[in-house]
Phi, psi and omega in degrees: 000320179294324180293320178296316179296318178294318179297317178296317180297317179296316179299314179297318179298315180295318179297317179295321179297315179294320177297317179296317178298316180298313180295321179297317179294318183287333177289319182280350182286124180267133179234156182239132186246131177279170183293339178267003177099354178293141184247138181230156181276338183224156180296318178299322177296318178297315180299316179298313180299316182297319177297314179295320179299315180295321181290323187259358182307318179299335180294330186254008177278151176300155181302329181299322181286330184276350183087189185259014182293160181277350182224150173228123183054027180086003180258141178293146178300324180294322177296315180298319178297315178296319183293318188262335187237301191278318185092179182243100190286341183206173182295324181302318180292320178299315181295323180301323183256023184298323178292324178293320177297320178297317179295321178295319177298317178297319179297317182287321186273353180247000000 
Protein backbone atom coordinates (compact mmCIF):
# COMPACT_ATOMS: atom_id res chain seq x y z
CA UNK A 1 0.00 0.00 0.00
CA UNK A 2 2.84 2.40 0.78
CA UNK A 3 4.50 1.70 -2.58
CA UNK A 4 1.27 2.49 -4.45
CA UNK A 5 0.86 5.76 -2.59
CA UNK A 6 4.48 6.72 -3.25
CA UNK A 7 4.13 5.85 -6.96
CA UNK A 8 0.99 7.98 -7.27
CA UNK A 9 2.68 10.89 -5.47
CA UNK A 10 5.75 10.68 -7.74
CA UNK A 11 3.53 10.54 -10.84
CA UNK A 12 1.51 13.58 -9.71
CA UNK A 13 4.71 15.48 -8.86
CA UNK A 14 6.26 14.73 -12.27
CA UNK A 15 3.04 15.74 -14.06
CA UNK A 16 2.89 19.03 -12.14
CA UNK A 17 6.59 19.69 -12.89
CA UNK A 18 6.08 19.16 -16.63
CA UNK A 19 2.97 21.33 -16.62
CA UNK A 20 4.83 24.10 -14.80
CA UNK A 21 7.73 23.93 -17.28
CA UNK A 22 5.34 24.09 -20.24
CA UNK A 23 3.47 27.07 -18.81
CA UNK A 24 6.72 28.86 -17.94
CA UNK A 25 8.04 28.42 -21.50
CA UNK A 26 4.84 29.63 -23.10
CA UNK A 27 4.66 32.69 -20.83
CA UNK A 28 8.23 33.75 -21.69
CA UNK A 29 7.78 33.10 -25.40
CA UNK A 30 7.67 36.40 -27.29
CA UNK A 31 5.50 36.53 -30.37
CA UNK A 32 5.07 39.11 -33.09
CA UNK A 33 1.69 39.73 -34.73
CA UNK A 34 1.10 41.07 -38.25
CA UNK A 35 -1.75 43.41 -39.09
CA UNK A 36 -3.81 40.53 -40.50
CA UNK A 37 -3.44 38.51 -37.28
CA UNK A 38 -0.66 36.12 -38.37
CA UNK A 39 1.75 35.33 -35.51
CA UNK A 40 5.53 34.92 -35.85
CA UNK A 41 8.34 33.95 -33.47
CA UNK A 42 10.81 36.59 -34.62
CA UNK A 43 10.83 40.17 -35.83
CA UNK A 44 12.66 39.39 -39.12
CA UNK A 45 9.99 36.80 -40.02
CA UNK A 46 7.28 39.35 -39.28
CA UNK A 47 9.03 42.05 -41.36
CA UNK A 48 9.41 39.69 -44.34
CA UNK A 49 5.76 38.65 -44.12
CA UNK A 50 4.57 42.24 -43.79
CA UNK A 51 6.51 43.32 -46.90
CA UNK A 52 5.07 40.41 -48.90
CA UNK A 53 1.60 41.08 -47.52
CA UNK A 54 1.76 44.73 -48.56
CA UNK A 55 3.02 43.85 -52.06
CA UNK A 56 0.45 41.11 -52.73
CA UNK A 57 -2.58 42.52 -50.89
CA UNK A 58 -4.27 43.75 -54.12
CA UNK A 59 -4.23 40.19 -55.50
CA UNK A 60 -6.52 38.99 -52.74
CA UNK A 61 -8.84 41.99 -52.59
CA UNK A 62 -12.38 41.66 -53.95
CA UNK A 63 -12.89 42.81 -57.55
CA UNK A 64 -14.91 45.79 -56.35
CA UNK A 65 -11.87 47.31 -54.64
CA UNK A 66 -9.58 46.78 -57.64
CA UNK A 67 -11.89 48.46 -60.13
CA UNK A 68 -12.97 47.04 -63.45
CA UNK A 69 -9.54 46.88 -65.09
CA UNK A 70 -8.38 43.65 -66.73
CA UNK A 71 -5.15 43.55 -64.72
CA UNK A 72 -4.02 43.94 -61.12
CA UNK A 73 -0.29 44.40 -60.42
CA UNK A 74 0.31 43.23 -64.00
CA UNK A 75 -1.59 39.95 -63.53
CA UNK A 76 -4.59 38.97 -65.64
CA UNK A 77 -7.92 38.77 -63.79
CA UNK A 78 -8.37 35.19 -64.99
CA UNK A 79 -5.01 34.19 -63.49
CA UNK A 80 -5.89 35.81 -60.16
CA UNK A 81 -9.23 34.03 -60.17
CA UNK A 82 -7.55 30.67 -60.85
CA UNK A 83 -4.93 31.38 -58.19
CA UNK A 84 -7.31 32.41 -55.42
CA UNK A 85 -10.58 30.60 -56.15
CA UNK A 86 -10.71 27.99 -58.89
CA UNK A 87 -7.28 26.39 -58.94
CA UNK A 88 -5.35 24.87 -61.83
CA UNK A 89 -7.01 21.57 -62.80
CA UNK A 90 -4.48 20.38 -65.38
CA UNK A 91 -1.07 20.89 -66.95
CA UNK A 92 -2.51 22.78 -69.92
CA UNK A 93 -3.83 25.50 -67.61
CA UNK A 94 -0.52 25.73 -65.75
CA UNK A 95 1.42 26.09 -69.00
CA UNK A 96 -1.02 28.74 -70.23
CA UNK A 97 -0.23 30.91 -67.21
CA UNK A 98 3.52 30.16 -66.93
CA UNK A 99 4.52 33.80 -67.55
CA UNK A 100 2.09 34.93 -64.85
CA UNK A 101 3.65 32.42 -62.42
CA UNK A 102 7.10 33.77 -63.27
CA UNK A 103 5.90 37.31 -62.55
CA UNK A 104 4.37 36.19 -59.26
CA UNK A 105 7.62 34.49 -58.29
CA UNK A 106 9.56 37.65 -59.12
CA UNK A 107 7.14 39.74 -57.06
CA UNK A 108 7.49 37.48 -54.03
CA UNK A 109 11.26 36.99 -54.23
CA UNK A 110 12.22 40.63 -54.81
